[in-house]
C-alpha positions as CSV (number, residue, x, y, z in Angstrom):
1,X,50.9,-4.8,103.2
2,X,52.8,-8.0,104.1
3,X,50.1,-10.1,102.5
4,X,50.1,-8.0,99.3
5,X,53.9,-8.3,99.1
6,X,53.7,-12.1,99.5
7,X,51.0,-12.4,96.8
8,X,53.0,-10.2,94.4
9,X,56.1,-12.3,95.1
10,X,54.2,-15.4,94.4
11,X,53.2,-14.0,91.0
12,X,56.6,-12.7,90.3
13,X,58.2,-16.0,91.0
14,X,55.7,-18.0,89.0
15,X,56.5,-19.6,85.7
16,X,56.6,-16.5,83.5
17,X,56.2,-13.9,86.2
18,X,59.9,-13.1,86.5
19,X,59.6,-11.5,83.0
20,X,57.0,-9.0,84.1
21,X,57.4,-5.6,85.6
22,X,55.7,-4.8,88.9
23,X,52.9,-3.0,87.0
24,X,52.4,-5.9,84.6
25,X,52.4,-8.3,87.6
26,X,49.7,-6.3,89.3
27,X,47.7,-6.2,86.1
28,X,47.9,-10.1,85.9
29,X,46.8,-10.4,89.5
30,X,43.7,-8.3,88.8
31,X,42.9,-10.2,85.6
32,X,43.1,-13.5,87.4
33,X,40.8,-12.1,90.1
34,X,38.4,-10.9,87.5
35,X,38.3,-14.5,86.0
36,X,37.9,-15.9,89.5
37,X,34.9,-13.6,90.1
38,X,33.4,-14.7,86.8
39,X,33.9,-18.3,87.7
40,X,32.5,-18.0,91.2
41,X,29.8,-15.4,90.3
42,X,31.3,-12.7,92.6
43,X,30.9,-9.0,91.8
44,X,34.4,-7.7,91.3
45,X,33.3,-4.1,91.1
46,X,31.3,-4.3,94.3
47,X,34.3,-5.9,96.1
48,X,36.6,-3.2,94.7
49,X,34.2,-0.5,96.0
50,X,34.2,-2.1,99.4
51,X,38.0,-2.5,99.3
52,X,38.5,1.2,98.3
53,X,36.2,2.3,101.2
54,X,38.2,0.1,103.7
55,X,41.4,1.5,102.4
56,X,40.2,5.0,102.8
57,X,39.0,4.2,106.4
58,X,42.4,2.5,107.2
59,X,44.2,5.6,106.0
60,X,41.9,8.0,107.8
61,X,43.8,10.6,109.9
62,X,41.3,9.9,112.7
63,X,42.2,6.3,113.0
64,X,44.4,5.8,116.1
65,X,47.7,4.0,116.0
66,X,46.5,1.6,118.6
67,X,43.9,0.2,116.3
68,X,46.6,-1.3,114.1
69,X,46.1,-2.7,110.7
70,X,44.2,-5.9,109.8
């Protein structure tokens, strides 16, 4: 979560970022990532699928506290 907050802060504090709401900032981050994926021939949808699966696993009630978060 700390990394996500830092990334969102970076966008919020960028040139015109301070004018955006948190939702608009998130949208811009995702748009920029989509462009990055296009430019580097990465599959955004596949990465999003893996990210959703990891998020689900990290929030699993069977995950022990001692495992910590990445």
